[in-house]
C-alpha positions in Angstrom: 33.1 -0.6 -9.9 34.4 -2.6 -12.8 36.9 -1.2 -15.3 37.7 -3.0 -18.6 40.8 -2.9 -20.8 40.1 -0.4 -23.6 42.8 -1.2 -26.1 40.6 -3.3 -28.4 37.2 -1.7 -27.7 35.7 0.8 -30.2 33.5 3.8 -29.8 30.3 3.0 -28.0 31.8 0.2 -25.9 30.9 0.1 -22.2 34.1 0.6 -20.2 32.9 0.8 -16.7 29.7 0.3 -14.7 29.0 1.5 -11.2 25.7 1.4 -9.2 24.7 3.2 -6.0 21.4 1.9 -4.3 19.5 2.9 -1.2 16.3 2.1 0.7 16.6 5.2 2.9 13.4 7.3 3.1 13.9 11.1 2.9 11.3 13.9 2.5 11.5 17.6 2.1 9.2 20.6 2.4 11.8 22.9 0.8 10.9 24.7 -2.4 14.6 24.8 -3.2 16.4 21.7 -4.5 17.6 19.3 -1.8 20.0 16.4 -2.4 18.7 12.8 -1.8 22.3 12.0 -0.8 21.8 8.2 -0.4 22.3 7.4 -4.1 25.0 9.9 -4.8 27.1 8.2 -7.6 30.7 8.7 -8.7 32.7 7.5 -11.7 36.2 8.3 -13.0 36.2 8.3 -16.8 39.4 7.1 -18.5 39.3 9.7 -21.3 37.9 13.2 -21.7 36.2 12.1 -24.9 34.2 9.3 -23.2 30.6 9.8 -22.2 28.6 8.7 -19.1 25.2 7.1 -19.4 23.2 8.0 -16.3 20.3 5.7 -15.4 18.4 6.9 -12.4 15.3 5.2 -10.9 13.7 6.3 -7.7 10.4 5.6 -5.9 9.1 9.1 -5.3 6.1 10.7 -3.6 4.3 13.9 -2.9 1.7 14.5 -0.3 -0.8 17.1 0.9 -2.5 16.7 4.2 -5.6 19.0 4.2 -6.0 20.4 0.7 -6.2 19.4 -3.0 -2.8 19.8 -4.8 0.7 18.3 -4.4 3.6 18.5 -6.8 7.3 17.6 -6.5 10.1 17.9 -9.0 13.3 15.8 -9.4 16.5 16.4 -11.4 20.0 15.0 -11.7 22.9 17.2 -10.8 26.5 16.8 -11.8 28.6 18.6 -9.3 26.6 21.7 -8.4 24.5 22.1 -11.5 21.4 20.4 -13.0 22.3 18.4 -16.0 19.1 16.4 -16.7 15.6 17.4 -17.6 13.5 18.3 -14.6 10.9 15.5 -13.9 7.9 16.1 -11.8 4.9 14.4 -10.3 1.6 16.0 -9.4 -1.5 14.7 -7.7 -4.8 16.5 -7.3 -7.6 15.6 -4.9 -10.9 17.0 -6.1 -12.4 16.3 -2.6 -9.8 18.5 -1.0 -9.2 16.3 1.9 -5.6 15.4 1.3 -3.7 12.6 -0.4 -0.4 10.8 -1.0 0.8 10.1 -4.5 3.7 7.7 -5.3 5.4 6.8 -8.6 8.7 5.6 -9.9 10.7 8.5 -11.4 13.1 7.5 -14.1 15.7 9.9 -15.4 18.1 8.5 -18.1 20.4 10.7 -20.2 23.8 10.7 -21.9 26.3 13.2 -20.4 29.7 14.4 -21.7 31.6 15.4 -18.6 34.9 15.9 -20.5 36.9 14.8 -17.5 39.3 12.1 -16.2 38.7 13.2 -12.6 36.0 11.7 -10.3 32.6 12.9 -11.6 29.6 12.9 -9.2 25.9 12.6 -10.0 23.1 13.2 -7.5 19.3 13.1 -7.4 17.8 16.4 -6.2 14.2 17.0 -5.2 12.0 19.9 -4.2 8.4 20.7 -3.3 6.4 22.9 -5.6 3.0 22.5 -4.0 1.7 20.6 -1.0 3.2 19.5 2.3 6.1 17.3 1.2 8.0 15.5 -1.6 10.1 12.5 -0.9 12.2 9.5 -2.1 11.6 6.1 -0.5 14.3 4.1 -2.4 16.2 4.0 -5.6 19.4 3.7 -7.5 21.7 5.6 -9.9 23.7 3.5 -12.4 26.6 5.0 -14.3 28.0 3.5 -17.5 31.2 4.9 -19.0 30.9 4.8 -22.8 33.9 5.0 -25.1 34.0 8.1 -27.2 
């Protein structure tokens, strides 16, 4: 984590940058959201008026072994609540014999945590349809932006 002196920086300046990366593979068959804990990211804003730009990029997948449809959903949580839009991937096999679909899921958004305590952001995933949803690798980068 890098923190810069803020005395001469105006609104919109980047004050701090942190990145959490992982190449750990994790899957789920849960239809409730499960934390991909390997890229849990934390930052401590220096002012309650500052914002956090969240840049999330993960290699995600869904699969179905013996049927036609697979869908997984991905979202960023802050603390215990979803704060980003829900992203999803869906693959459909018209032959009905099963398939694996992989893509890069990117979730970027500007958050206003209104805090000077440690703030944590996590990627969560769930299975909507199929046999499994997963993450193969990825990162979460957090930028503190002067308010």
